[in-house]
KEVEX-193422 format. One line per 4 residues: number of its first residue (from 1); for each residue x, y, z of N, C-alpha, C. Coordinates in nm, 2 decimals. Layout:
<recs>
NUM> X,Y,Z,X,Y,Z,X,Y,Z ~ ...
</recs>
This chain:
<recs>
1> 0.08,-0.10,0.05,-0.04,0.01,0.01,0.06,0.10,-0.02 ~ 0.02,0.24,-0.07,0.11,0.33,-0.06,0.03,0.46,0.06 ~ 0.08,0.46,0.14,0.03,0.56,0.27,0.07,0.75,0.24 ~ -0.06,0.79,0.26,0.02,0.96,0.21,-0.09,1.04,0.35
5> -0.05,1.18,0.37,-0.09,1.23,0.48,-0.16,1.38,0.37 ~ -0.28,1.41,0.38,-0.33,1.50,0.26,-0.44,1.60,0.34 ~ -0.41,1.70,0.21,-0.52,1.84,0.31,-0.65,1.80,0.23 ~ -0.79,1.82,0.27,-0.88,1.79,0.16,-0.93,2.00,0.14
9> -1.04,2.02,0.08,-1.10,2.12,0.03,-1.09,2.20,0.16 ~ -1.18,2.16,0.27,-1.19,2.21,0.36,-1.08,2.26,0.45 ~ -0.95,2.21,0.46,-0.83,2.21,0.55,-0.78,2.16,0.62 ~ -0.88,2.03,0.59,-0.89,1.89,0.72,-0.75,1.83,0.67
13> -0.67,1.79,0.77,-0.51,1.71,0.72,-0.59,1.57,0.78 ~ -0.56,1.50,0.69,-0.58,1.33,0.72,-0.51,1.27,0.68 ~ -0.50,1.16,0.71,-0.40,1.00,0.64,-0.48,0.91,0.56 ~ -0.44,0.88,0.49,-0.48,0.77,0.40,-0.42,0.71,0.34
17> -0.51,0.66,0.18,-0.32,0.54,0.09,-0.42,0.62,-0.06 ~ -0.31,0.56,-0.10,-0.38,0.60,-0.26,-0.45,0.46,-0.34 ~ -0.58,0.49,-0.42,-0.62,0.33,-0.42,-0.64,0.41,-0.61 ~ -0.57,0.30,-0.68,-0.55,0.24,-0.85,-0.52,0.37,-0.87
21> -0.39,0.46,-0.81,-0.33,0.58,-0.88,-0.40,0.73,-0.85 ~ -0.54,0.70,-0.90,-0.59,0.80,-0.94,-0.71,0.88,-0.83 ~ -0.75,0.79,-0.70,-0.78,0.83,-0.56,-0.73,0.79,-0.43 ~ -0.78,0.90,-0.35,-0.69,0.86,-0.22,-0.80,0.84,-0.11
25> -0.79,0.77,-0.02,-0.85,0.70,0.06,-0.87,0.76,0.18 ~ -0.97,0.89,0.27,-0.95,0.91,0.41,-0.99,0.79,0.48 ~ -0.86,0.72,0.57,-0.89,0.59,0.64,-0.95,0.60,0.73 ~ -0.98,0.74,0.81,-1.11,0.75,0.93,-1.23,0.76,0.87
29> -1.21,0.84,0.79,-1.39,0.86,0.74,-1.46,0.70,0.65 ~ -1.37,0.61,0.61,-1.38,0.53,0.52,-1.46,0.43,0.61 ~ -1.35,0.42,0.73,-1.37,0.32,0.83,-1.43,0.38,0.93 ~ -1.56,0.45,0.93,-1.62,0.49,1.03,-1.59,0.52,1.16
33> -1.46,0.57,1.14,-1.39,0.57,1.26,-1.28,0.50,1.35 ~ -1.27,0.37,1.27,-1.21,0.31,1.35,-1.06,0.29,1.35 ~ -1.01,0.35,1.23,-0.84,0.41,1.22,-0.87,0.51,1.21 ~ -0.71,0.59,1.29,-0.71,0.70,1.31,-0.73,0.84,1.16
37> -0.70,0.97,1.27,-0.70,1.07,1.16,-0.56,1.06,1.06 ~ -0.47,1.03,1.19,-0.34,1.06,1.16,-0.23,0.97,1.12 ~ -0.10,0.97,1.09,-0.05,0.86,0.98,0.06,0.80,1.14 ~ 0.10,0.92,1.24,0.18,0.90,1.35,0.12,0.76,1.43
41> -0.04,0.80,1.46,-0.13,0.72,1.53,-0.16,0.57,1.46 ~ -0.18,0.63,1.32,-0.17,0.46,1.30,-0.07,0.39,1.29 ~ 0.04,0.43,1.28,0.19,0.38,1.29,0.21,0.30,1.47 ~ 0.15,0.38,1.56,0.21,0.33,1.69,0.06,0.17,1.67
45> 0.02,0.21,1.61,-0.06,0.07,1.64,-0.10,-0.02,1.53 ~ 0.02,0.00,1.42,-0.02,-0.07,1.27,-0.08,-0.20,1.28 ~ 0.04,-0.28,1.36,0.01,-0.42,1.35,-0.15,-0.43,1.37 ~ -0.21,-0.40,1.44,-0.37,-0.40,1.45,-0.45,-0.34,1.31
49> -0.39,-0.22,1.28,-0.46,-0.17,1.17,-0.45,-0.24,1.08 ~ -0.36,-0.29,1.01,-0.33,-0.33,0.91,-0.40,-0.48,0.91 ~ -0.38,-0.57,0.98,-0.46,-0.67,1.04,-0.62,-0.64,0.97 ~ -0.71,-0.57,1.04,-0.82,-0.47,1.03,-0.84,-0.45,0.88
53> -0.74,-0.38,0.80,-0.72,-0.37,0.67,-0.74,-0.53,0.56 ~ -0.66,-0.60,0.63,-0.64,-0.72,0.51,-0.75,-0.80,0.56 ~ -0.82,-0.82,0.72,-0.92,-0.89,0.76,-1.04,-0.85,0.68 ~ -1.17,-0.98,0.70,-1.29,-0.99,0.64,-1.37,-0.88,0.72
57> -1.31,-0.85,0.85,-1.39,-0.81,0.96,-1.42,-0.66,0.94 ~ -1.35,-0.60,0.85,-1.29,-0.45,0.82,-1.49,-0.40,0.72 ~ -1.47,-0.31,0.76,-1.66,-0.24,0.67,-1.57,-0.08,0.69 ~ -1.54,-0.09,0.54,-1.50,0.06,0.47,-1.61,0.06,0.43
61> -1.67,0.19,0.45,-1.79,0.23,0.36,-1.75,0.26,0.23 ~ -1.85,0.21,0.11,-1.87,0.22,0.00,-1.85,0.39,-0.01 ~ -1.75,0.42,-0.14,-1.72,0.56,-0.15,-1.72,0.70,-0.05 ~ -1.75,0.64,0.01,-1.73,0.70,0.15,-1.54,0.76,0.18
65> -1.55,0.86,0.19,-1.40,0.91,0.23,-1.29,0.90,0.06 ~ -1.36,0.87,-0.02,-1.27,0.86,-0.08,-1.26,1.01,-0.21 ~ -1.14,1.00,-0.26,-1.15,1.15,-0.36,-1.01,1.18,-0.43 ~ -1.08,1.24,-0.53,-1.00,1.27,-0.66,-0.84,1.31,-0.59
69> -0.77,1.21,-0.65,-0.62,1.27,-0.59,-0.60,1.40,-0.65 ~ -0.65,1.43,-0.79,-0.59,1.58,-0.78,-0.66,1.69,-0.72 ~ -0.79,1.65,-0.65,-0.83,1.74,-0.61,-0.85,1.76,-0.44 ~ -0.69,1.70,-0.42,-0.61,1.72,-0.24,-0.48,1.76,-0.28
73> -0.43,1.80,-0.17,-0.29,1.86,-0.17,-0.21,1.75,-0.14 ~ -0.13,1.65,-0.14,-0.02,1.55,-0.08,0.00,1.67,0.03 ~ 0.06,1.63,0.18,0.17,1.63,0.24,0.26,1.56,0.26 ~ 0.37,1.55,0.36,0.46,1.47,0.39,0.38,1.39,0.43
77> 0.41,1.25,0.43,0.32,1.09,0.42,0.38,1.08,0.58 ~ 0.46,1.11,0.67,0.50,1.16,0.80,0.49,1.30,0.84 ~ 0.45,1.37,0.87,0.48,1.54,0.89,0.54,1.54,1.02 ~ 0.52,1.41,1.07,0.59,1.46,1.24,0.65,1.34,1.28
81> 0.79,1.26,1.23,0.80,1.17,1.30,0.85,1.16,1.45 ~ 0.85,1.06,1.49,0.92,1.08,1.65,1.08,1.15,1.64 ~ 1.16,1.08,1.56,1.28,1.12,1.54,1.32,1.11,1.41 ~ 1.46,1.15,1.34,1.52,1.15,1.25,1.64,1.13,1.24
85> 1.69,1.04,1.24,1.84,0.99,1.22,1.89,0.98,1.09 ~ 2.01,1.01,1.05,2.01,1.01,0.90,2.16,0.96,0.91 ~ 2.18,0.86,0.82,2.28,0.78,0.85,2.38,0.83,0.68 ~ 2.51,0.79,0.65,2.62,0.80,0.58,2.68,0.69,0.51
89> 2.56,0.58,0.44,2.58,0.49,0.43,2.61,0.42,0.30 ~ 2.61,0.54,0.20,2.70,0.52,0.07,2.84,0.58,0.07 ~ 2.92,0.46,0.03,3.08,0.47,-0.01,3.13,0.58,-0.10 ~ 3.07,0.56,-0.23,3.10,0.68,-0.28,3.07,0.82,-0.30
93> 2.97,0.86,-0.18,2.94,0.96,-0.13,3.01,1.01,-0.03 ~ 3.06,0.94,0.02,3.17,0.96,0.13,3.32,0.99,0.04 ~ 3.33,0.93,-0.01,3.45,0.91,-0.07,3.47,1.07,-0.15 ~ 3.37,1.09,-0.25,3.38,1.19,-0.36,3.37,1.31,-0.22
97> 3.25,1.34,-0.19,3.25,1.44,-0.06,3.37,1.52,0.00 ~ 3.44,1.39,0.07,3.54,1.43,0.08,3.72,1.46,0.02 ~ 3.72,1.38,-0.10,3.76,1.44,-0.20,3.79,1.60,-0.21 ~ 3.63,1.65,-0.23,3.63,1.76,-0.28,3.66,1.87,-0.16
101> 3.69,1.80,-0.06,3.70,1.90,0.07,3.89,1.92,0.08 ~ 3.96,1.81,0.02,4.07,1.79,0.00,4.10,1.68,0.15 ~ 3.99,1.60,0.17,4.01,1.48,0.30,4.03,1.36,0.24 ~ 4.14,1.26,0.32,4.11,1.10,0.26,4.05,1.08,0.35
105> 3.99,0.92,0.30,3.87,0.86,0.36,3.93,0.83,0.46 ~ 3.83,0.81,0.60,3.89,0.82,0.72,3.80,0.64,0.75 ~ 3.88,0.55,0.79,3.94,0.41,0.80,3.77,0.38,0.92 ~ 3.75,0.46,0.98,3.70,0.44,1.07,3.52,0.43,1.03
109> 3.49,0.49,0.91,3.38,0.43,0.84,3.32,0.32,0.79 ~ 3.45,0.24,0.77,3.42,0.13,0.72,3.43,0.05,0.86 ~ 3.42,0.09,1.01,3.43,0.01,1.11,3.23,0.00,1.14 ~ 3.15,0.11,1.16,3.05,0.12,1.17,2.99,0.22,1.11
113> 2.83,0.19,1.09,2.77,0.29,1.03,2.69,0.44,1.11 ~ 2.78,0.50,1.10,2.74,0.65,1.17,2.62,0.78,1.14 ~ 2.61,0.84,1.22,2.43,0.89,1.16,2.42,1.03,1.23 ~ 2.37,1.15,1.21,2.33,1.25,1.28,2.18,1.26,1.33
117> 2.12,1.29,1.40,2.05,1.39,1.42,1.95,1.47,1.41 ~ 1.88,1.50,1.30,1.82,1.63,1.27,1.67,1.66,1.28 ~ 1.62,1.77,1.25,1.51,1.86,1.30,1.39,1.75,1.26 ~ 1.32,1.69,1.33,1.22,1.61,1.27,1.08,1.71,1.29
121> 1.10,1.83,1.34,0.95,1.94,1.36,0.98,1.98,1.19 ~ 1.08,1.96,1.11,1.10,2.07,0.99,1.08,1.97,0.87 ~ 0.97,1.92,0.90,0.95,1.82,0.73,0.88,1.86,0.65 ~ 0.87,1.88,0.53,0.84,1.92,0.38,0.80,1.80,0.32
125> 0.66,1.84,0.25,0.65,1.77,0.15,0.61,1.79,0.01 ~ 0.59,1.67,-0.08,0.56,1.72,-0.22,0.54,1.87,-0.26 ~ 0.59,1.89,-0.36,0.52,2.06,-0.37,0.55,2.18,-0.30 ~ 0.58,2.14,-0.17,0.65,2.21,-0.10,0.77,2.32,-0.10
129> 0.75,2.43,-0.11,0.84,2.55,-0.09,0.96,2.52,-0.03 ~ 1.05,2.52,-0.01,1.21,2.52,0.08,1.25,2.67,0.07 ~ 1.22,2.73,0.20,1.28,2.84,0.23,1.47,2.84,0.23 ~ 1.54,2.88,0.14,1.67,2.92,0.19,1.72,2.99,0.29
133> 1.81,2.92,0.36,1.81,3.00,0.49,1.89,3.10,0.44 ~ 1.84,3.22,0.58,1.92,3.37,0.57,2.06,3.34,0.56 ~ 2.14,3.42,0.49,2.30,3.41,0.44,2.35,3.30,0.44 ~ 2.27,3.16,0.37,2.31,3.12,0.30,2.29,3.08,0.12
137> 2.44,3.11,0.10,2.45,3.11,-0.02,2.51,2.95,-0.13 ~ 2.51,2.83,-0.07,2.61,2.72,-0.07,2.42,2.65,-0.07 ~ 2.33,2.63,-0.11,2.21,2.53,-0.13,2.24,2.42,-0.14 ~ 2.21,2.30,-0.12,2.26,2.21,-0.19,2.13,2.10,-0.16
141> 2.06,2.02,-0.27,2.00,1.89,-0.21,2.08,1.72,-0.20 ~ 2.04,1.67,-0.12,2.05,1.51,-0.09,1.97,1.42,-0.13 ~ 1.94,1.31,-0.25,1.89,1.22,-0.29,1.93,1.10,-0.22 ~ 1.79,1.09,-0.12,1.82,0.95,-0.04,1.69,0.88,-0.04
145> 1.70,0.78,0.05,1.58,0.69,0.07,1.55,0.69,0.23 ~ 1.45,0.71,0.27,1.42,0.65,0.44,1.32,0.53,0.43 ~ 1.38,0.46,0.57,1.26,0.38,0.60,1.20,0.46,0.73 ~ 1.09,0.39,0.78,1.00,0.40,0.89,0.98,0.32,0.94
149> 0.99,0.29,1.09,0.99,0.23,1.20,0.84,0.23,1.19 ~ 0.81,0.06,1.21,0.67,0.04,1.24,0.64,-0.07,1.36 ~ 0.77,-0.14,1.39,0.79,-0.21,1.54,0.91,-0.14,1.65 ~ 0.88,-0.14,1.75,0.92,-0.12,1.89,1.02,-0.20,1.87
153> 1.18,-0.19,1.91,1.27,-0.25,1.97,1.40,-0.22,2.02 ~ 1.44,-0.32,2.07,1.59,-0.24,2.12,1.70,-0.36,2.11 ~ 1.81,-0.36,2.08,1.92,-0.43,2.04,1.89,-0.53,1.93 ~ 1.81,-0.46,1.82,1.76,-0.54,1.71,1.90,-0.58,1.62
157> 1.90,-0.71,1.58,1.98,-0.74,1.50,1.97,-0.73,1.36 ~ 2.10,-0.72,1.25,2.05,-0.65,1.13,1.94,-0.80,1.06 ~ 1.98,-0.91,1.07,1.91,-1.01,1.04,1.74,-1.03,1.04 ~ 1.73,-0.95,1.14,1.56,-0.93,1.20,1.51,-0.76,1.18
161> 1.59,-0.70,1.14,1.57,-0.54,1.17,1.45,-0.53,1.03 ~ 1.45,-0.64,0.90,1.34,-0.65,0.85,1.16,-0.62,0.93 ~ 1.19,-0.70,1.06,1.05,-0.66,1.07,1.00,-0.58,1.14 ~ 1.11,-0.48,1.18,1.03,-0.41,1.23,1.06,-0.26,1.17
165> 1.03,-0.24,1.02,1.02,-0.15,0.92,0.89,-0.19,0.87 ~ 0.82,-0.04,0.85,0.69,-0.07,0.81,0.71,-0.01,0.65 ~ 0.81,0.05,0.63,0.77,0.11,0.49,0.89,0.22,0.46 ~ 0.89,0.27,0.31,1.00,0.34,0.28,0.95,0.47,0.20
169> 1.06,0.56,0.18,1.02,0.66,0.08,1.12,0.79,0.08 ~ 1.13,0.88,-0.07,1.21,0.94,-0.07,1.26,1.05,0.06 ~ 1.33,1.04,0.02,1.42,1.17,0.13,1.53,1.24,0.09 ~ 1.48,1.41,0.07,1.57,1.52,0.02,1.64,1.58,0.18
173> 1.77,1.52,0.21,1.83,1.59,0.33,1.89,1.74,0.30 ~ 1.80,1.84,0.27,1.86,1.95,0.22,1.98,2.03,0.33 ~ 2.09,2.08,0.22,2.19,2.13,0.28,2.21,2.30,0.25 ~ 2.23,2.34,0.37,2.32,2.50,0.37,2.50,2.41,0.38
177> 2.54,2.42,0.30,2.68,2.39,0.28,2.79,2.48,0.34 ~ 2.72,2.62,0.32,2.85,2.71,0.39,2.82,2.72,0.51 ~ 2.68,2.69,0.58,2.70,2.68,0.72,2.75,2.60,0.78 ~ 2.70,2.44,0.69,2.77,2.37,0.75,2.97,2.34,0.70
181> 3.00,2.40,0.64,3.13,2.36,0.64,3.20,2.48,0.76 ~ 3.13,2.55,0.78,3.18,2.65,0.94,3.14,2.55,1.04 ~ 3.08,2.52,1.05,2.98,2.47,1.18,3.08,2.36,1.23 ~ 3.13,2.25,1.12,3.18,2.13,1.16,3.31,2.11,1.20
185> 3.38,2.25,1.16,3.52,2.29,1.17,3.51,2.27,1.34 ~ 3.41,2.33,1.38,3.39,2.30,1.59,3.46,2.13,1.62 ~ 3.32,2.07,1.54,3.38,1.90,1.58,3.25,1.86,1.59 ~ 3.13,1.95,1.59,3.02,1.89,1.59,2.94,1.88,1.48
189> 2.84,1.84,1.43,2.71,1.84,1.35,2.72,1.76,1.24 ~ 2.66,1.77,1.11,2.58,1.87,1.10,2.45,1.91,1.20 ~ 2.43,2.06,1.19,2.34,2.09,1.26,2.26,2.20,1.16 ~ 2.33,2.33,1.24,2.22,2.45,1.16,2.23,2.45,1.02
193> 2.36,2.36,0.96,2.34,2.30,0.77,2.28,2.25,0.71 ~ 2.15,2.19,0.83,2.09,2.05,0.77,1.92,2.14,0.88 ~ 1.91,2.17,0.96,1.76,2.16,1.06,1.71,2.28,1.00 ~ 1.69,2.30,0.90,1.57,2.42,0.81,1.48,2.34,0.77
197> 1.53,2.22,0.67,1.42,2.15,0.61,1.48,2.04,0.57 ~ 1.31,1.90,0.58,1.36,1.79,0.53,1.25,1.75,0.44 ~ 1.26,1.72,0.31,1.12,1.68,0.22,1.13,1.56,0.23 ~ 1.01,1.47,0.24,0.94,1.31,0.21,0.86,1.34,0.15
201> 0.84,1.23,0.10,0.69,1.20,0.02,0.71,1.13,-0.10 ~ 0.63,1.10,-0.24,0.52,1.16,-0.21,0.43,1.05,-0.11 ~ 0.45,0.98,-0.15,0.40,0.86,-0.03,0.49,0.75,0.08 ~ 0.47,0.66,0.16,0.52,0.56,0.25,0.47,0.42,0.17
205> 0.55,0.33,0.08,0.53,0.27,0.05,0.55,0.12,0.14 ~ 0.48,0.08,0.15,0.47,-0.03,0.25,0.59,-0.17,0.21 ~ 0.60,-0.24,0.29,0.80,-0.33,0.26,0.72,-0.40,0.17 ~ 0.62,-0.47,0.17,0.57,-0.56,0.16,0.53,-0.53,-0.04
209> 0.53,-0.41,-0.07,0.52,-0.38,-0.24,0.64,-0.39,-0.29 ~ 0.79,-0.37,-0.20,0.88,-0.35,-0.23,0.99,-0.51,-0.26 ~ 0.90,-0.64,-0.28,0.95,-0.74,-0.27,1.02,-0.74,-0.42 ~ 0.95,-0.72,-0.47,0.98,-0.78,-0.65,1.13,-0.68,-0.67
213> 1.20,-0.62,-0.59,1.29,-0.52,-0.60,1.44,-0.59,-0.53 ~ 1.43,-0.69,-0.44,1.50,-0.69,-0.34,1.60,-0.77,-0.39 ~ 1.69,-0.75,-0.32,1.88,-0.79,-0.37,1.93,-0.88,-0.23 ~ 2.05,-0.86,-0.25,2.12,-0.93,-0.13,2.12,-0.79,-0.03
217> 2.14,-0.68,-0.08,2.18,-0.60,0.02,2.06,-0.46,0.05 ~ 1.99,-0.51,0.00,1.83,-0.41,-0.01,1.80,-0.47,-0.10 ~ 1.77,-0.36,-0.20,1.66,-0.31,-0.29,1.74,-0.28,-0.41 ~ 1.66,-0.30,-0.54,1.78,-0.26,-0.69,1.69,-0.12,-0.73
221> 1.68,-0.01,-0.65,1.58,0.09,-0.68,1.67,0.22,-0.78 ~ 1.65,0.27,-0.88,1.72,0.35,-0.95,1.72,0.47,-0.88 ~ 1.77,0.60,-0.83,1.76,0.73,-0.80,1.79,0.79,-0.94 ~ 1.76,0.94,-0.91,1.74,0.99,-1.02,1.73,1.12,-0.91
225> 1.77,1.27,-0.97,1.79,1.37,-0.93,1.81,1.51,-1.05 ~ 1.66,1.57,-1.08,1.71,1.70,-1.16,1.65,1.83,-1.13 ~ 1.75,1.93,-1.15,1.73,2.02,-1.14,1.66,2.16,-1.24 ~ 1.51,2.18,-1.26,1.49,2.25,-1.36,1.51,2.15,-1.43
229> 1.45,2.01,-1.44,1.47,1.98,-1.53,1.59,1.91,-1.62 ~ 1.66,1.94,-1.56,1.80,1.84,-1.67,1.86,1.73,-1.50 ~ 1.89,1.64,-1.55,1.95,1.52,-1.49,2.10,1.59,-1.41 ~ 2.09,1.57,-1.33,2.19,1.55,-1.26,2.28,1.45,-1.21
233> 2.19,1.39,-1.11,2.24,1.25,-1.04,2.16,1.13,-1.04 ~ 2.24,1.07,-1.05,2.20,0.93,-1.08,2.27,0.83,-1.01 ~ 2.21,0.72,-0.95,2.25,0.63,-0.89,2.19,0.53,-0.89 ~ 2.21,0.44,-0.78,2.08,0.29,-0.76,2.09,0.24,-0.60
237> 2.00,0.21,-0.50,2.01,0.16,-0.38,2.10,0.06,-0.34 ~ 2.09,-0.05,-0.44,2.18,-0.19,-0.45,2.35,-0.13,-0.41 ~ 2.36,0.00,-0.43,2.53,0.08,-0.43,2.57,0.09,-0.25 ~ 2.46,0.07,-0.21,2.46,0.07,-0.04,2.58,0.05,-0.02
241> 2.65,0.06,0.10,2.74,-0.01,0.19,2.78,-0.07,0.29 ~ 2.60,0.03,0.39,2.56,-0.03,0.51,2.42,-0.02,0.50 ~ 2.36,-0.21,0.50,2.21,-0.21,0.48,2.14,-0.13,0.58 ~ 2.03,-0.12,0.58,1.90,-0.05,0.66,1.94,-0.16,0.76
245> 1.92,-0.27,0.78,1.92,-0.41,0.83,2.01,-0.34,0.97 ~ 2.21,-0.29,0.88,2.28,-0.27,0.97,2.27,-0.13,1.05 ~ 2.23,-0.06,0.97,2.17,0.09,0.99,2.06,0.11,1.16 ~ 1.98,0.00,1.14,1.89,-0.01,1.23,1.94,-0.07,1.39
249> 2.03,-0.18,1.35,2.12,-0.23,1.44,2.22,-0.13,1.51 ~ 2.28,-0.08,1.46,2.37,0.06,1.52,2.29,0.13,1.56 ~ 2.14,0.17,1.53,2.08,0.30,1.57,2.00,0.24,1.71 ~ 1.98,0.09,1.70,1.91,0.06,1.88,1.98,-0.02,1.99
253> 2.11,-0.05,1.90,2.20,-0.08,2.01,2.21,0.06,2.14 ~ 2.15,-0.02,2.24,2.12,0.03,2.39,2.01,0.12,2.39 ~ 1.94,0.14,2.29,1.82,0.22,2.24,1.72,0.15,2.21 ~ 1.54,0.23,2.24,1.46,0.14,2.20,1.41,0.27,2.08
257> 1.39,0.19,1.95,1.35,0.22,1.89,1.16,0.20,1.85 ~ 1.09,0.32,1.82,0.97,0.35,1.85,0.91,0.35,1.72 ~ 0.80,0.29,1.67,0.72,0.31,1.58,0.69,0.49,1.55 ~ 0.69,0.52,1.45,0.68,0.66,1.38,0.84,0.73,1.37
261> 0.97,0.67,1.39,1.08,0.73,1.37,1.16,0.70,1.25 ~ 1.23,0.77,1.21,1.28,0.74,1.07,1.37,0.76,1.03 ~ 1.44,0.70,0.91,1.61,0.61,0.90,1.65,0.68,0.79 ~ 1.72,0.77,0.76,1.83,0.83,0.63,1.94,0.75,0.61
265> 1.94,0.70,0.45,2.01,0.63,0.40,2.18,0.68,0.39 ~ 2.17,0.86,0.36,2.23,0.94,0.33,2.23,0.93,0.23 ~ 2.28,1.03,0.13,2.36,1.07,0.01,2.37,0.95,-0.08 ~ 2.31,0.93,-0.22,2.38,0.84,-0.32,2.49,0.88,-0.38
269> 2.57,0.79,-0.42,2.66,0.86,-0.53,2.66,0.93,-0.62 ~ 2.73,1.06,-0.63,2.68,1.15,-0.72,2.56,1.22,-0.66 ~ 2.44,1.21,-0.58,2.39,1.27,-0.52,2.36,1.38,-0.50 ~ 2.43,1.46,-0.51,2.43,1.60,-0.46,2.55,1.70,-0.57
273> 2.53,1.86,-0.50,2.61,1.91,-0.61,2.70,1.96,-0.53 ~ 2.73,1.89,-0.39,2.88,1.90,-0.35,2.97,1.79,-0.40 ~ 2.90,1.67,-0.45,3.00,1.58,-0.53,3.03,1.63,-0.65 ~ 2.90,1.68,-0.69,2.92,1.72,-0.83,2.99,1.79,-0.86
277> 3.03,1.93,-0.80,3.13,2.01,-0.83,2.98,2.16,-0.85 ~ 3.05,2.24,-0.82,3.00,2.41,-0.91,3.04,2.36,-1.05 ~ 3.12,2.35,-1.10,3.17,2.36,-1.23,3.05,2.27,-1.29 ~ 3.03,2.15,-1.23,2.88,2.07,-1.34,2.76,2.12,-1.34
281> 2.75,2.22,-1.15,2.56,2.29,-1.19,2.62,2.36,-1.02 ~ 2.58,2.51,-1.06,2.60,2.56,-0.93,2.53,2.57,-0.81 ~ 2.54,2.61,-0.68,2.43,2.56,-0.59,2.32,2.66,-0.61 ~ 2.18,2.62,-0.57,2.03,2.64,-0.57,2.05,2.78,-0.48
285> 1.95,2.87,-0.61,1.87,2.98,-0.56,1.70,2.98,-0.61 ~ 1.67,3.06,-0.51,1.55,3.05,-0.56,1.48,3.07,-0.68 ~ 1.33,3.00,-0.69,1.30,2.96,-0.83,1.34,2.80,-0.89 ~ 1.47,2.75,-0.86,1.49,2.64,-0.89,1.42,2.53,-0.86
289> 1.34,2.43,-0.95,1.29,2.34,-0.90,1.41,2.20,-0.90 ~ 1.39,2.16,-0.75,1.43,1.99,-0.74,1.37,1.90,-0.75 ~ 1.37,1.77,-0.87,1.32,1.66,-0.86,1.38,1.53,-0.84 ~ 1.31,1.45,-0.76,1.42,1.33,-0.69,1.31,1.25,-0.72
293> 1.31,1.14,-0.82,1.31,1.02,-0.81,1.33,0.90,-0.81 ~ 1.24,0.79,-0.73,1.29,0.68,-0.71,1.20,0.58,-0.72 ~ 1.26,0.47,-0.82,1.21,0.33,-0.83,1.09,0.27,-0.78 ~ 0.96,0.27,-0.79,0.87,0.22,-0.67,0.85,0.32,-0.57
297> 0.90,0.45,-0.59,0.86,0.54,-0.47,0.83,0.68,-0.49 ~ 0.79,0.66,-0.63,0.76,0.77,-0.71,0.85,0.89,-0.70 ~ 0.76,1.01,-0.78,0.86,1.19,-0.75,0.77,1.26,-0.67 ~ 0.97,1.30,-0.62,0.92,1.43,-0.52,0.97,1.55,-0.55
301> 0.91,1.65,-0.55,0.94,1.78,-0.58,0.90,1.90,-0.55 ~ 1.02,2.00,-0.55,1.00,2.13,-0.44,1.04,2.22,-0.52 ~ 1.02,2.34,-0.49,1.09,2.46,-0.53,1.14,2.56,-0.45 ~ 1.26,2.62,-0.44,1.32,2.67,-0.35,1.28,2.82,-0.37
305> 1.24,2.90,-0.30,1.22,3.01,-0.26,1.30,3.12,-0.19 ~ 1.34,3.22,-0.14,1.40,3.32,-0.09,1.31,3.32,0.04 ~ 1.38,3.39,0.18,1.35,3.41,0.30,1.21,3.49,0.33
</recs>
């Protein structure tokens, strides 16, 4: 299933799913109140709710709560994740980004998957504008995939991590590179270079729909990024060095992961201007349209505006 959060014409914000590519179902309205109004509440008890949706006991009212997709506004499918950890899991991205800064590859990167926490209250959805931060001249996109945690767990082993994943979506980890470069010289971060916006969407695809793409280290998913219609970045999730299972194992060591938390893959190789270099493309400016597209996960489009 493809789960979404959307805004109706009356302004109400509701959670639901895509039906036949052209309709969206308000899960609360269609189930006569059995299912919740928001995605986080659904995730917190999704085992029960998914059984309800797949079981014979479900009672969805015919045509009730069903809207034309073109008549609603899609928002971030999970507007308020409980937390957001972003990893650094693609070797090509790490190597190239460091080389462009005159730095060698660090051997510790091969020992553990590392992550940072970003602002889980600054999530944006498809077609939402992204405000370039004040004093930022080096605005960048990052082409990533996120997984959404659906089952609580602590000290989760990589080989068991899949049962804790609810689904996947496209993620754009917007980066103010000039702010980031300065703050990271202090030895902490990234923080202010990242916390102004993170985009996800257009929907969360449940992991059962991903099985046809499964390969040894995850999934065979083509990943592409365009700026103003020009293809700049192209990679594949199967090129990832650390699997989502390994990321979840690291994140859950001594820590409980809860439904509604989100984990990012980090940037795919060539998946940002920092890697490509400004001789290939300048930094992003107001008016630019950035489009990320990933096999099975759809397209995520945002436009840059000034503060």
